[in-house]
Structures are given as structure tokens and as C-alpha cells.
ZAMARGU-4260 file (C-alpha; in steps of 0.2 Angstrom, whole numbers, plus 5000, padded with zeros to 4 digits):
<rodrens>
0) 5100/4933/5034 | 5087/4940/5021 | 5088/4934/5003 | 5092/4951/4997 | 5109/4950/5006
5) 5115/4934/4997 | 5104/4930/4982 | 5109/4944/4970 | 5127/4940/4972 | 5124/4923/4964
10) 5116/4930/4948 | 5125/4932/4931 | 5122/4947/4920 | 5109/4937/4910 | 5100/4933/4926
15) 5099/4951/4931 | 5093/4957/4914 | 5079/4944/4915 | 5074/4950/4932 | 5074/4968/4927
20) 5063/4964/4912 | 5051/4953/4922 | 5049/4966/4936 | 5050/4982/4925 | 5066/4988/4934
25) 5076/5001/4925 | 5091/5013/4926 | 5087/5032/4924 | 5091/5038/4907 | 5091/5021/4899
30) 5078/5011/4889 | 5075/4993/4894 | 5083/4987/4877 | 5099/4997/4882 | 5101/4989/4900
35) 5113/4976/4893 | 5125/4990/4890 | 5126/4994/4908 | 5140/4986/4920 | 5134/4970/4929
40) 5137/4978/4946 | 5125/4992/4942 | 5112/4980/4937 | 5115/4970/4953 | 5113/4986/4963
45) 5096/4989/4955 | 5089/4971/4959 | 5097/4972/4977 | 5089/4989/4980 | 5072/4983/4974
50) 5072/4967/4986 | 5079/4978/5001 | 5065/4991/4998 | 5052/4977/4997 | 5055/4971/5014
55) 5040/4973/5025 | 5028/4978/5010 | 5014/4967/5003 | 5013/4973/4986 | 5026/4976/4972
60) 5026/4994/4966 | 5039/5003/4956 | 5056/4999/4963 | 5050/4988/4978 | 5048/4969/4977
65) 5043/4959/4992 | 5052/4942/4993 | 5036/4932/4992 | 5030/4940/4976 | 5048/4939/4969
70) 5048/4920/4971 | 5030/4919/4965 | 5033/4928/4949 | 5050/4919/4946 | 5042/4902/4949
75) 5028/4906/4937 | 5040/4912/4923 | 5051/4896/4925 | 5036/4884/4924 | 5037/4885/4905
80) 5054/4877/4905 | 5049/4861/4915 | 5037/4847/4913 | 5019/4851/4920 | 5019/4835/4931
85) 5034/4841/4941 | 5022/4851/4952 | 5014/4835/4959 | 5030/4828/4964 | 5036/4827/4982
90) 5049/4838/4990 | 5062/4824/4988 | 5057/4820/4970 | 5057/4838/4964 | 5074/4841/4973
95) 5081/4827/4963 | 5074/4833/4947 | 5080/4851/4950 | 5097/4846/4954 | 5098/4837/4937
100) 5089/4851/4928 | 5102/4861/4918 | 5091/4874/4909 | 5085/4882/4926 | 5096/4895/4935
105) 5099/4893/4953 | 5087/4907/4958 | 5073/4899/4948 | 5076/4882/4957 | 5075/4891/4974
110) 5059/4900/4969 | 5051/4884/4964 | 5054/4876/4980 | 5048/4891/4990 | 5032/4891/4980
115) 5028/4872/4979 | 5036/4866/4995 | 5036/4881/5007 | 5037/4872/5023 | 5052/4862/5017
120) 5060/4878/5011 | 5057/4886/5028 | 5064/4871/5037 | 5080/4869/5026 | 5082/4888/5021
125) 5099/4889/5029 | 5106/4873/5021 | 5099/4879/5004 | 5107/4896/5006 | 5124/4888/5011
130) 5124/4876/4996 | 5119/4890/4984 | 5133/4902/4991 | 5146/4888/4990 | 5140/4883/4973
135) 5136/4865/4979 | 5121/4855/4973 | 5107/4865/4980 | 5099/4851/4991 | 5116/4842/4996
140) 5115/4836/5014 | 5096/4839/5016 | 5092/4821/5013 | 5101/4806/5007 | 5101/4803/4988
145) 5105/4787/4980 | 5120/4791/4968 | 5115/4776/4957 | 5098/4782/4956 | 5104/4800/4951
150) 5115/4793/4937 | 5101/4782/4930 | 5089/4797/4930 | 5101/4807/4921 | 5104/4794/4908
155) 5085/4792/4906 | 5083/4810/4904 | 5097/4811/4890 | 5091/4795/4881 | 5072/4798/4882
160) 5072/4817/4879 | 5059/4820/4893 | 5062/4838/4892 | 5056/4840/4875 | 5041/4851/4873
165) 5024/4842/4873 | 5013/4841/4857 | 5002/4854/4866 | 5016/4866/4867 | 5020/4864/4849
170) 5002/4867/4845 | 5002/4883/4855 | 5018/4889/4846 | 5010/4885/4829 | 4994/4895/4834
175) 5005/4910/4840 | 5013/4912/4823 | 4997/4911/4814 | 5000/4895/4805 | 4986/4885/4812
180) 4976/4885/4796 | 4991/4878/4786 | 4994/4865/4799 | 4976/4859/4798 | 4978/4857/4779
185) 4994/4847/4781 | 4986/4836/4793 | 4972/4833/4781 | 4984/4828/4767 | 4993/4816/4779
190) 4976/4807/4783 | 4974/4805/4764 | 4990/4794/4764 | 4986/4775/4767 | 5002/4770/4776
195) 5016/4776/4787 | 5029/4775/4773 | 5018/4786/4761 | 5016/4799/4775 | 5034/4800/4778
200) 5038/4802/4759 | 5025/4816/4758 | 5034/4825/4773 | 5051/4823/4765 | 5044/4832/4749
205) 5039/4848/4759 | 5049/4864/4762 | 5057/4867/4778 | 5043/4876/4787 | 5029/4864/4780
210) 5040/4849/4785 | 5040/4856/4803 | 5021/4857/4804 | 5020/4839/4796 | 5032/4832/4809
215) 5022/4839/4823 | 5006/4832/4816 | 5015/4815/4816 | 5022/4815/4834 | 5007/4806/4842
220) 5010/4791/4832 | 5029/4792/4829 | 5038/4796/4845 | 5054/4793/4836 | 5052/4810/4827
225) 5053/4819/4844 | 5071/4824/4842 | 5069/4829/4824 | 5053/4839/4829 | 5063/4848/4843
230) 5077/4853/4832 | 5066/4860/4819 | 5056/4869/4832 | 5072/4878/4839 | 5076/4882/4821
235) 5059/4890/4817 | 5060/4900/4834 | 5077/4906/4829 | 5070/4911/4811 | 5057/4921/4820
240) 5069/4930/4831 | 5080/4934/4815 | 5065/4941/4806 | 5060/4952/4821 | 5077/4959/4822
245) 5077/4963/4803 | 5061/4972/4805 | 5067/4982/4820 | 5083/4987/4810 | 5073/4992/4795
250) 5061/5003/4806 | 5076/5011/4814 | 5084/5015/4797 | 5068/5022/4791 | 5066/5033/4807
255) 5084/5040/4805 | 5081/5043/4786 | 5064/5052/4790 | 5073/5063/4804 | 5086/5068/4791
260) 5073/5073/4778 | 5063/5083/4791 | 5079/5092/4796 | 5082/5097/4778 | 5064/5102/4775
265) 5064/5112/4791 | 5079/5122/4785 | 5071/5124/4768 | 5055/5130/4775 | 5064/5143/4786
270) 5074/5149/4771 | 5058/5151/4761 | 5049/5160/4776 | 5063/5173/4777 | 5062/5176/4758
275) 5043/5179/4759 | 5045/5190/4774 | 5057/5201/4764 | 5046/5202/4749 | 5031/5207/4760
280) 5041/5221/4768 | 5046/5227/4751 | 5028/5227/4744 | 5022/5235/4760 | 5035/5249/4758
285) 5030/5251/4740 | 5012/5254/4745 | 5016/5266/4759 | 5030/5276/4750 | 5026/5278/4732
290) 5016/5292/4724 | 5005/5279/4716 | 4999/5272/4733 | 4982/5279/4731 | 4980/5272/4714
295) 4987/5255/4718 | 4979/5242/4706 | 4967/5229/4713 | 4978/5216/4704 | 4994/5222/4714
300) 4984/5221/4730 | 4978/5204/4726 | 4997/5199/4724 | 5000/5206/4741 | 4986/5196/4749
305) 4992/5180/4740 | 5009/5182/4746 | 5003/5184/4764 | 4992/5169/4763 | 5007/5159/4756
310) 5018/5165/4770 | 5005/5160/4782 | 5003/5142/4775 | 5022/5140/4774 | 5023/5145/4793
315) 5010/5132/4797 | 5019/5119/4787 | 5036/5124/4796 | 5027/5123/4813 | 5020/5105/4809
320) 5037/5099/4804 | 5045/5107/4820 | 5032/5097/4831 | 5035/5081/4822 | 5054/5084/4824
325) 5052/5087/4843 | 5042/5071/4844 | 5055/5061/4836 | 5069/5069/4846 | 5063/5069/4864
330) 5073/5080/4876 | 5082/5072/4890 | 5090/5079/4906 | 5102/5064/4906 | 5110/5069/4889
335) 5127/5079/4889 | 5133/5085/4872 | 5151/5090/4871 | 5156/5101/4857 | 5166/5117/4854
340) 5157/5122/4838 | 5139/5117/4839 | 5129/5118/4823 | 5117/5133/4825 | 5102/5121/4822
345) 5108/5109/4835 | 5111/5123/4847 | 5093/5129/4845 | 5086/5111/4849 | 5098/5106/4863
350) 5102/5123/4871 | 5102/5117/4889 | 5112/5101/4885 | 5127/5108/4876 | 5144/5110/4885
355) 5162/5114/4879 | 5177/5102/4878 | 5184/5113/4893 | 5169/5108/4903 | 5173/5090/4901
360) 5192/5092/4905 | 5188/5103/4920 | 5176/5091/4927 | 5188/5076/4924 | 5203/5086/4932
365) 5192/5091/4948 | 5185/5073/4950 | 5167/5080/4949 | 5164/5071/4933 | 5160/5055/4943
370) 5144/5064/4949 | 5139/5063/4930 | 5142/5045/4927 | 5124/5041/4925 | 5123/5053/4911
375) 5124/5049/4892 | 5138/5058/4884 | 5138/5063/4866 | 5155/5069/4861 | 5160/5079/4845
380) 5176/5071/4839 | 5180/5086/4829 | 5182/5096/4845 | 5198/5086/4848 | 5211/5092/4835
385) 5224/5082/4843 | 5222/5063/4842 | 5232/5059/4857 | 5221/5071/4868 | 5205/5061/4861
390) 5213/5044/4865 | 5217/5050/4882 | 5199/5055/4887 | 5192/5041/4877 | 5202/5028/4887
395) 5197/5037/4903 | 5179/5036/4899 | 5180/5017/4895 | 5190/5013/4910 | 5178/5021/4922
400) 5163/5013/4913 | 5155/5029/4907 | 5142/5028/4893 | 5147/5039/4878 | 5144/5040/4859
405) 5156/5050/4848 | 5150/5059/4832 | 5156/5069/4818 | 5142/5079/4812 | 5124/5085/4817
410) 5115/5071/4807 | 5125/5057/4816 | 5122/5065/4833 | 5103/5065/4830 | 5103/5047/4824
415) 5113/5041/4840 | 5103/5052/4851 | 5086/5045/4845 | 5093/5027/4847 | 5099/5030/4865
420) 5089/5042/4874 | 5071/5040/4880 | 5062/5047/4895 | 5059/5035/4909 | 5041/5029/4908
425) 5042/5013/4918 | 5024/5008/4923 | 5019/5002/4941 | 5021/4984/4943 | 5006/4975/4948
430) 5008/4956/4952
</rodrens>
């Protein structure tokens, strides 16, 4: 039995999301950062399809992943979570370590065995598959394991913290966040202290981040700081994630605000453009119809020229705003906007995506709505005057796992649309 028939069934939603990101897999109409909103079975189908379509191929291209390249990429990715010396262990030794390893998922353990001990994987593949499917220890029954030895190893791992990052890993993290210069300065200050006690007192006086750098600098001579270092390391990584999230949130708010301003400016520019056109028509009529046309003063002619130039500049400005607006709001064939009273401006932008409430109800009644399940629905709450009618259709969409957003005005629609819709620009995967 090929792995594609049983391995995806063992994966949690977090596993499937990780694999989708690792192999650039996606669902039409959804950005990668929105995959977590999709049902787990839909994600499982994407991964299964990629593995099935990869059977018999040698290279991984979009939507096709050969099994040997799948395992190779998974094993390479998982190496960051285990000690480097594990690769030199024998099959029996690595099997014991993997059975005790809690931070690796089952598909990662299988990939490591496939890559590092392929002969043994081939020999015991049926037993490994059977244990995996039945949720037993992965290598149970393949060879005898001394239970006391396993217990002792587990206790040693807990007590000695052998899964803590190495000093080199901490150093790479410090360099990756651009704190290497500060770390070198702190190490120099530590060297100025004469004894261990004065060094520790100096570390205690530092702020949170500088204290973390100083503790890492002390690790080679103070192994007792290992647990403290790891705890501080996790805290700093979490702080980085929090800051990154705040930055993304601020950028999203700024984009939404800019979109709102551009919409207002676009409407103002259109209104001014109409006014200028009316003035030009009036002045032209004045030139052509009055008895004084032949004696029209140069000053008045200059006014006409200035008005025409101003109108031209306004038109150019309005076109630039329109171009920027279209760049911020990319059209998508996967969007369906349901409203009975579309704003004229929205109707102009999304002319091919707008449908009435009756369309939604008719598709639901006929059962043909399920053909549109992969669409993103934006529903105008104001089109449902009766609250019971709205709750009825809302419950139907939720129960059948449709992706939809409700909105109350065109600005809210634009903000939700920008955040959700993006064209599928998945690049070809090259191992």
C-alpha cells in the first residue's frame, strides 16, 4: 500500500498546514495565511492529491510531490528539532530516541528513518505502517527494547535537558535578530569581572533581553544555567512573534485606511471633473452663440485654456487614483457579493461579481449552491430585512462549511475583500 493511502489519515490539521506551507500547496481562492480557515478534510485532500499525483514522477512540481522528495524535505525540516549527533546513531539507537521524542510528529519520525536508514525502512515498512495506523509505538515488535533502558533514557533526558539548544543554535538566533554587536559588548563586560560571583551579579542587574544575552555568554562555563537560558530563549522568540504580529496588524490597518481615503478622493475627483466639464460647456456655448464671439477678449480665452488644462490635470489625477485603487483591490473570479442594493461605486468595480439575495436563495433551494462551495461569499446584511431569514441562511452556510463574510456598508466590504481575496500565484516547487 502506497503511503499516500494511509499517511495523510494520521495527520492533524497543524501537520497538514505545515506540509502545505513547506511544499507550497494551496486551495484556489485562498491565500496561504488563510488556509487555517479551511476544514481539515479539505486540507487532507490537498496533501493526499499531491502525493497521489506524485507517484511515478521524479521532480516535485506544482501539486505533485514524489514520496522520496516528500520524505527528504520533511526530514531536512525536522533536523532543527533534534540533536545533530542523532544522524550518526544506528537504526536501533535512533529508533529508541525517536520513540521517546515528543516534539516530533509521527510523519517526521517516519521521514527520518526513510532518509537515514532506508534499508531498514524498506525491510520493516509494513510493521512501521501497522504501528502508525494503530497508534502504537512506531518501532514496536521490530526489535526487542529493554524496558528499563527506555525508562532510564527518558529520565536522563528529563533530568539532563539534552534537548536544549546548543550554544551554536543560540548564537545563530542572536545573529538572526541583529543583536550580535550587543552580545559581544556584554561578553567583554563579563570578562572584566574577576570571579563567577561578580559576573552573576552583573547579569542580575541587566534588563530582560540583555540578561538573556549574558546568560548565553556564560553557558560554556555554567551548564547549570541551561534551563534558565532555554526559558529566556523561548520568551524572546515569543516576543519576536508578538512584535511581528503587531507590525502586520498596523500595516493592515494602514492599508484599510488608505483604501478608504482613496475611495473618498476618487469620488471627490469625479464630482470636480463633472463640474469642470459643465463649466467648459457653458464657456464654449458663450463663445459660439454670443454676438461678442468675434471680439472675445484674450483674457477670457486664457481663462478657457486654463480651465481646460485644469480639467486635464484633474482627469490624470483621477486616473492615477483609480489605478492605485485597482491595485489595492484585485478582482477575483472566486468572490461572490450578495446584495439587493449595491452601492453604485461598488457596482462599477465588481460588476461581474454581484448577485441578488434571490440568487443565493434559489441556488440553495435547487441544491446547486454546493457547486459554489469553494467561492468566498460576501453577504450584505442589509439585504435580509427579517432577522429570522438571515439566521436561517447563516446557519445553513456554517453547517455546510461555506466561507462567508457579512458586511453592512461598502467600506466594510472593501476592507474584508482586501484581507481575504488574493489571486493564486503559487510558485513552482523546486527541491
